[in-house]
C-alpha positions as CSV (number, residue, x, y, z in Angstrom):
1,M,16.5,19.3,60.4
2,L,14.0,17.2,62.3
3,R,11.7,20.2,62.8
4,S,11.7,20.9,59.0
5,W,10.8,17.3,58.2
6,T,8.0,17.4,60.9
7,I,6.5,20.5,59.4
8,A,6.7,19.1,55.9
9,L,5.0,15.9,57.1
10,L,2.2,18.0,58.8
11,V,1.6,19.9,55.5
12,L,1.3,16.7,53.5
13,L,-1.0,15.2,56.1
14,L,-3.1,18.4,56.0
15,A,-3.4,18.0,52.2
16,G,-4.6,14.4,52.5
17,V,-7.1,15.2,55.2
18,A,-8.5,18.2,53.2
19,K,-9.0,15.9,50.1
20,A,-10.8,13.4,52.3
21,G,-13.2,16.1,53.4
22,Y,-12.7,16.0,57.2
23,H,-13.2,19.8,57.7
24,F,-13.0,19.8,61.5
25,I,-9.8,17.7,61.6
26,R,-8.3,20.0,59.0
27,L,-9.0,23.0,61.2
28,A,-7.6,21.2,64.2
29,L,-4.4,20.5,62.3
30,M,-4.1,24.0,61.1
31,A,-4.7,25.2,64.7
32,G,-1.9,23.0,65.9
33,M,0.4,24.3,63.1
34,G,-0.6,27.9,63.9
35,L,-2.2,28.5,60.5
36,I,-5.8,29.4,61.4
37,G,-5.0,33.1,60.8
38,L,-3.7,32.3,57.4
39,W,-6.8,30.2,56.6
40,L,-9.1,33.0,57.7
41,L,-7.4,35.5,55.6
42,H,-7.6,33.2,52.5
43,K,-11.3,32.4,53.4
44,L,-12.1,36.1,53.6
45,A,-10.8,36.7,50.0
46,Q,-12.6,33.6,48.7
47,D,-15.9,34.9,50.2
48,Y,-15.5,38.3,48.6
49,N,-14.8,36.8,45.2
50,K,-17.9,34.6,45.6
51,I,-20.0,37.6,46.3
52,R,-18.9,39.1,43.0
53,N,-20.7,36.3,41.3
54,P,-24.4,37.3,41.4
55,Q,-25.6,33.7,41.4
56,K,-23.9,33.0,44.7
57,A,-24.3,36.4,46.3
58,V,-27.4,35.6,48.4
59,K,-25.9,32.5,49.8
60,A,-22.5,34.0,50.4
61,A,-23.6,37.3,51.8
62,G,-24.8,35.7,55.0
63,R,-21.5,34.1,55.6
64,L,-18.9,36.7,54.8
65,L,-16.2,36.9,57.5
66,G,-16.7,39.8,59.8
67,L,-19.5,41.5,57.8
68,W,-22.7,39.5,58.1
69,K,-24.7,38.0,60.9
70,R,-23.2,34.6,60.2
71,S,-19.8,35.8,59.6
72,I,-17.5,33.1,61.0
73,P,-17.3,29.5,59.6
74,D,-19.8,27.1,61.2
75,D,-17.4,25.4,63.6
76,P,-17.6,25.6,67.4
77,L,-14.1,26.9,67.4
78,F,-15.3,30.3,66.1
79,D,-18.6,30.7,68.1
80,Q,-17.1,33.3,70.5
81,F,-16.3,35.6,67.6
82,R,-19.8,35.8,66.2
83,D,-21.3,39.3,66.2
84,P,-25.1,39.1,66.0
85,D,-25.4,42.9,65.7
86,Q,-23.6,43.1,62.4
87,P,-26.0,44.2,59.7
88,I,-26.6,42.3,56.5
89,L,-25.4,44.8,53.9
90,D,-24.9,45.0,50.1
91,P,-21.3,44.0,49.1
92,F,-21.6,44.5,45.4
93,K,-19.9,47.9,45.2
94,F,-16.7,46.9,46.8
95,F,-14.6,46.3,43.7
96,D,-16.6,48.4,41.3
97,D,-13.9,50.5,39.6
98,K,-16.3,53.4,38.9
99,Y,-16.5,54.1,42.6
100,N,-12.8,54.6,43.2
101,G,-13.4,54.9,46.9
102,R,-16.0,57.6,46.5
103,Y,-19.4,56.8,48.1
104,D,-22.6,58.7,48.7
105,E,-23.2,59.6,52.4
106,D,-26.2,57.4,52.5
107,D,-24.5,54.5,50.8
108,I,-25.1,51.5,53.0
109,S,-21.9,49.9,51.9
110,L,-19.9,52.5,53.8
111,N,-20.5,50.4,56.9
112,V,-19.2,47.2,55.3
113,H,-15.7,46.2,56.3
114,P,-13.9,42.9,56.8
115,N,-13.1,42.0,60.3
116,F,-9.3,41.7,60.6
117,D,-9.5,41.4,64.4
118,T,-10.3,37.7,64.1
119,V,-7.6,37.1,61.5
120,L,-5.0,38.9,63.7
121,Y,-6.1,37.0,66.8
122,F,-5.3,33.7,65.2
123,D,-2.1,34.9,63.6
124,Q,0.1,34.7,66.6
125,N,2.9,33.1,64.6
126,E,2.7,35.9,62.0
127,C,2.3,33.6,59.0
128,A,-0.8,35.5,57.6
129,R,1.2,38.8,57.9
130,R,4.2,37.2,56.2
131,L,1.9,36.0,53.4
132,V,0.6,39.5,52.9
133,C,4.1,40.9,52.8
134,Q,5.1,38.3,50.2
135,L,2.1,39.0,48.0
136,A,3.0,42.7,48.1
137,T,6.5,42.0,46.9
138,R,5.0,40.5,43.7
139,N,2.0,42.9,43.6
140,K,1.1,42.3,39.9
141,D,1.7,38.6,39.4
142,L,-1.2,37.5,41.6
143,N,-4.2,35.2,41.2
144,Q,-7.7,36.5,42.1
145,N,-7.7,35.5,45.8
146,E,-4.2,36.9,46.3
147,S,-5.1,40.2,44.7
148,T,-8.3,40.4,46.7
149,I,-6.4,40.0,50.0
150,L,-4.3,43.1,49.2
151,K,-7.4,45.1,48.1
152,L,-9.2,44.3,51.3
153,I,-6.3,45.5,53.3
154,K,-6.2,48.8,51.4
155,M,-9.9,49.6,52.1
156,K,-10.4,52.5,54.4
157,S,-12.2,51.8,57.7
158,N,-13.4,53.5,60.8
159,Q,-14.6,50.2,62.2
160,K,-13.3,48.7,65.4
161,D,-10.9,46.5,63.4
162,S,-9.1,49.4,61.9
163,R,-6.0,48.9,64.1
164,S,-5.8,45.2,63.1
165,R,-6.2,46.2,59.5
166,A,-3.4,48.7,59.9
167,I,-1.1,46.0,61.2
168,F,-1.7,44.0,58.0
169,Q,-1.2,47.2,56.0
170,E,2.2,47.6,57.7
171,A,3.0,44.0,56.6
172,A,2.1,44.9,53.0
173,D,4.2,48.0,53.1
174,V,7.3,46.0,54.0
175,G,6.7,44.0,50.8
176,Y,5.8,47.0,48.6
177,K,9.0,48.8,49.7
178,S,11.5,46.0,49.7
179,K,10.1,43.9,46.8
180,D,12.1,41.1,48.4
181,P,10.4,37.9,50.0
182,K,13.6,37.4,52.1
183,K,12.8,40.7,53.8
184,C,9.4,39.4,54.7
185,K,10.9,36.3,56.2
186,E,13.4,38.4,58.2
187,V,10.7,40.7,59.6
188,F,8.1,38.0,60.4
189,K,10.5,35.5,61.8
190,K,7.9,33.8,64.1
191,C,6.5,32.0,61.0
192,R,8.7,28.9,60.7
193,F,7.1,27.7,57.4
194,T,8.8,28.0,54.1
195,D,7.1,29.8,51.2
196,W,6.4,26.4,49.5
197,Q,4.8,25.0,52.7
198,M,2.5,28.0,53.1
199,Q,1.5,27.9,49.4
200,R,0.8,24.2,49.7
201,V,-1.5,24.8,52.6
202,I,-3.3,27.5,50.7
203,R,-3.9,25.2,47.7
204,V,-5.8,22.6,49.7
205,F,-8.4,25.0,51.0
């Protein structure tokens, strides 16, 4: 009972800190709560959706998680995960329905894939995986960011993060097959947060 109240208090504190604009403190709190992986997954979806807006594309393209040269948020916590060799590529074709997964051999966007290694590294309490599972149980009743998360996981990849992506795909498969959030909670039992608490954290990003 005490643990439940402690977690609820931390979630509410996180919401207050986020509204106050203390970005680093917010990250520190999420790290203490084991929710950095969840935040990175949500940030990845947000960045993809921003890139779909042509007015924001140039600014966002240089910051997309795992894809561009400045791929990780500008906090010292993430410096060790920067990859200066990642090319700056064109993201515009990712969710263009006319492609349906078919690309020309010389299409530069073939080399563009999100980096799930970092997300998985910070998801030691499995909350990001449980969120993916829960989204898959609903599948169609999703907002834009939630839908994007599932789309990113479905993308085929030969990149070094393919194993990490496969782990998130396995989490989604649990949700697709069971269609029951309780099953997600049962499988990813390391995550001690309730559905409400995770959604509350997501809303303050």
